[in-house]
C-alpha positions in Angstrom: 106.5 15.3 77.5 107.1 18.9 77.9 110.7 20.1 77.7 112.6 22.2 80.4 113.3 25.1 77.9 109.2 25.3 77.9 109.1 25.9 81.5 112.1 28.4 81.5 110.4 30.4 78.8 106.8 30.5 79.9 107.7 31.2 83.7 111.2 32.8 83.3 111.4 36.4 84.3 111.4 38.2 80.9 111.2 42.2 79.9 108.4 43.3 78.6 109.9 45.4 76.0 108.4 48.9 74.7 108.5 50.3 71.1 112.0 50.5 70.1 113.5 54.3 70.3 114.1 55.4 66.5 117.1 57.2 65.3 115.1 60.5 65.5 114.5 60.2 69.3 117.9 58.9 70.0 119.5 62.1 68.2 117.2 64.6 69.8 118.0 63.5 73.2 121.7 63.6 72.5 121.2 67.1 71.1 119.4 68.1 74.3 122.4 67.1 76.4 125.1 68.8 74.3 125.7 71.9 72.5 125.9 70.0 69.3 123.3 70.2 66.4 121.6 67.3 65.3 123.3 67.5 62.1 126.6 67.5 63.6 125.4 64.5 66.2 124.4 62.8 62.8 127.8 63.2 61.2 129.5 62.2 64.2 127.6 58.9 64.2 128.2 58.5 60.6 131.9 58.9 60.8 131.9 56.5 64.1 130.2 53.9 61.9 132.4 54.2 59.0 135.7 54.1 61.2 134.5 51.1 63.1 133.8 49.2 60.0 137.1 49.9 58.8 138.7 48.9 62.1 136.7 45.5 62.4 137.7 45.0 58.5 141.3 45.2 59.7 140.7 42.5 62.7 141.0 45.1 65.4 138.7 44.8 68.4 137.4 48.6 69.1 136.6 50.1 72.5 134.4 53.0 71.6 133.4 53.9 75.1 129.9 52.4 74.6 131.0 48.9 73.8 133.6 46.5 72.7 133.2 45.4 69.2 135.1 42.3 68.1 135.3 40.7 64.7 134.7 37.1 64.7 134.5 34.3 61.9 131.9 31.6 61.6 132.4 28.1 60.7 131.4 28.8 56.8 133.8 31.7 56.7 131.0 34.1 57.3 132.1 37.3 59.6 130.3 38.2 62.6 130.8 41.3 65.4 130.4 40.8 69.0 129.1 43.4 71.1 130.2 44.0 75.0 128.5 46.7 76.4 130.2 49.1 78.5 130.2 48.3 82.0 128.8 51.9 83.0 125.9 51.0 81.4 125.4 47.4 82.9 125.8 48.8 86.6 123.0 51.9 85.7 120.4 49.3 84.9 121.4 47.0 87.2 121.5 49.5 90.2 118.8 49.4 92.4 116.0 51.3 91.0 117.8 51.4 87.5 115.6 49.5 85.7 112.2 50.9 85.5 110.8 49.2 82.6 108.1 46.3 83.1 109.1 42.5 83.8 107.0 39.7 83.2 107.2 36.7 85.8 108.8 38.8 88.3 108.0 37.0 91.2 110.2 34.2 89.7 113.4 36.5 89.9 115.9 34.1 91.6 114.5 30.7 91.0 116.1 28.0 89.7 115.5 26.2 87.0 114.2 23.2 88.8 111.5 25.6 90.6 110.4 26.7 87.1 109.8 22.9 86.0 107.9 22.4 89.5 105.7 25.4 88.5 104.9 23.9 85.1 104.1 20.6 86.3 101.6 22.0 88.5 100.1 23.6 85.9 100.1 21.4 83.4 99.5 17.7 84.8 99.0 16.5 81.5 102.2 17.5 80.0 104.8 16.7 82.8 108.6 17.6 82.5 110.4 14.6 83.4 
């Protein structure tokens, strides 16, 4: 017997991620958009990371303009950092025509999990979801 999560994982829409942009590409794009040299951009980024670490160690949420970083603690006492992306970034990729990447199962955007279960059951008659 199949599980609902199998139907969602198989037939739900998902982004086909491209190869990750590396640090060099990211830095090159920033230097093209500013008057700063790549060395200055790298120094600023390193300073930002060190400052972020210091503030998080103090137990402070940090608003960077790109995201909000908030320290948290797990049950075992280990620390984690939660990240909420700036609303401008989310608005940009959610705007009409904003996302230009490839989506698998694009035709299933907006369908409920029950719809995806029905698709699964249709394609897997010997392994139905109850």
